[in-house]
C-alpha positions, 0 to 999 in steps of 0.5 A: 486600105489604111497606109503603112506607117513608118519611122518619122524621117530623120529618126531611124530603126537599128536593125539586128544586122547593124547592131554588132557594130555598135556593140563593139562601138560601146564596148570599146568606148566603156573600156576607154572611159573606165581606163581614165577614170570617169563614171556614167550618168544617165539622164532623161531625155525631157527636160523642162525649155528653159534649161536649155534656153538658159545654157544653149541661149536663145538665140542660137540656132538649136533653140531657135529652130532645132528643138522639139518643144511642146507644152505638157498637157497636163500642167501646160508646162514648157518641154524639150527633148533634149538637143544636147548633153552637156546642160542635163548633165549639168542640172543633174550635178547642181540638183543632187549636190554632186560637187559638194564633195569633190570635182566629177569626171562624168560621162553619159550616152545616148539619143539626142533630139534636133528638128533639122533637115535630114542628110547623110551625117545628120539626123533628127535623133541621133545618137552621142557619147559625152565626156563632163569634167566639173570642178576643174580650172586648169588647162591639164584637164582640156588636154586630157579631154583631147590626149584621151580621145585621140587614144579612143581613135587609136582603139578604134583603128581610126587614124585620119581625124584631125584636131582644129583647135581654138581659144575663146578667152572669157566674157569680156574678150568676146564682148570686146571682139563681137563689137569689132566684128559687127563693125567689120560685117556691117561695113560689109552688109552687101556680102552677107547671106540672108542667114548672116544678116539675121545672126548679125546682131543676135550670133555674130561669131557664128557667122564666120562658121559659114558654110556659104562658099561666097562669103568664105573670103569675107570669114578669112579676112575678118578680125580675128578673136586672138588679138582680144585675149587677155594675159590669162586666156593666152596662158591657159592656152599656151599650157594647152599646146604645150601639154599637146605637143608633149603627147604628140598630138597634132593640131591646127589653130582655127581661129574661125572655130567658135562652136555653137553654143554660147556656154562656151569660153576658153578652150574649144575643139573640134575633131574632123575628117575629110571621108564624111562630105559637109558634116565632117566633124566627129567630135567637139566640145571644150571649157564652159566655166560659167555654165554652172552658174547660169543654170543656177548652181554655185560657180565652178569651172568645167569643160566636156565634148561630146562625139557623134556615134553614127558618124563615128560607125560611118567611119568605121565603115568606110576604114573597114575596120573587122568587127568581133567575133559573134557572140553566138557560141551554138545554134543547136539543131535537133530533130527526133522523139528523143532528140528534142526533149534532150536538146531542151536539156543541153540548152539549158547546161550549155547556158549555165555554163556562161555560153550564147545558144540559141535552140531552134523552135519549129519543126525543119529538116537537118537541112533546113536547120542547119541553113539557120544555124549557119545564117544566125552568126554561130561559131558551131551547130550543136547537132542533136538526134536520137542518137546523141539522146540515147548516148547522152553526147552531143556532135559539135560542127564548127561553122566557121572552119574546116573542120571535122564534126565531133561527137563528144559528151556534155562537158566536152562540149563545154569546154570546146566552146569555152575555149573558142569563147577564150581564143576566137576561134 
């Protein structure tokens, strides 16, 4: 007997009963981004592997261990499923000359892919919403990204998300700091775990972000990157903080916040929650002024961030945020020789009026059909028997409120259902 084929581990089906929360989140996000003047861009999930090696860094965990990469069977080209969205967005901006006339405020949403060990809050296929501002050099854009994200938490009803902030300075500052950090770590080689030893000469800043409890004291006592920042970086960082204070955004400076991607410089930030266990980061990003040139475009400043959809949905579940009213206005229940063809006409008329309607298909008693109607989530059952068909009427029964069943004309029924849609009863 053939075994049952199941989804790949860490790549999850999103079932109909879960999708309402997703749609609620996506609707809020779309309205929020429109309010701030960001335009959507959609890029392929498959890109040349070299794009991510050049953008993210060849010695990062993502490129070394986590990307789904393969050779195209037709031409041998090395391809990868996108592990994050910034590189693809920047590649599209360069390819289509979007920065030629003006800076760009862009956003995207969709699945990303990393070959990780699946656990709660971390999946092999996961979804992100990303925001990128390209062509903006000043601290006000860094601050806008943080302020607008705080506004999103308010819109979603998620108050308990904390902001951590740091500055990485420019490439010269990081080079100076890297040399000091490597010296410090080499002096304490016996305290490094195997992962830290592997990263020591390839990506030492990531050692500061260790989750190993035995190395926390060592990371806390490490040299501070802030000591190597030049005056320009310090002034930029202070401008960001000043704007956040003006908008009453609370934050904590975390000197160990370095982010896992090589392209960051100057401001970096993370929004974190203590309600999700070890996977506490729900949104993160920062400035990446050298990335556009790295990928092959003309030098231009930029910054951006991305948020994990699954993690934010988990927070909405924990917060027991209310779901919106069902978008289904009525379920048409019908039985009888005259009723069935008439029910098809009614369904068509109601849909033309902009209402969301399910027409019962298949046989079944009125009692069985009413159970289906209730389970559908519809606000009303639209009941049609031979009597209604003969009189060119319908009967409406609320499935969510205690109310008498009402017999009315189609036009009256449309007015009632549209009023329910408008006022949410």
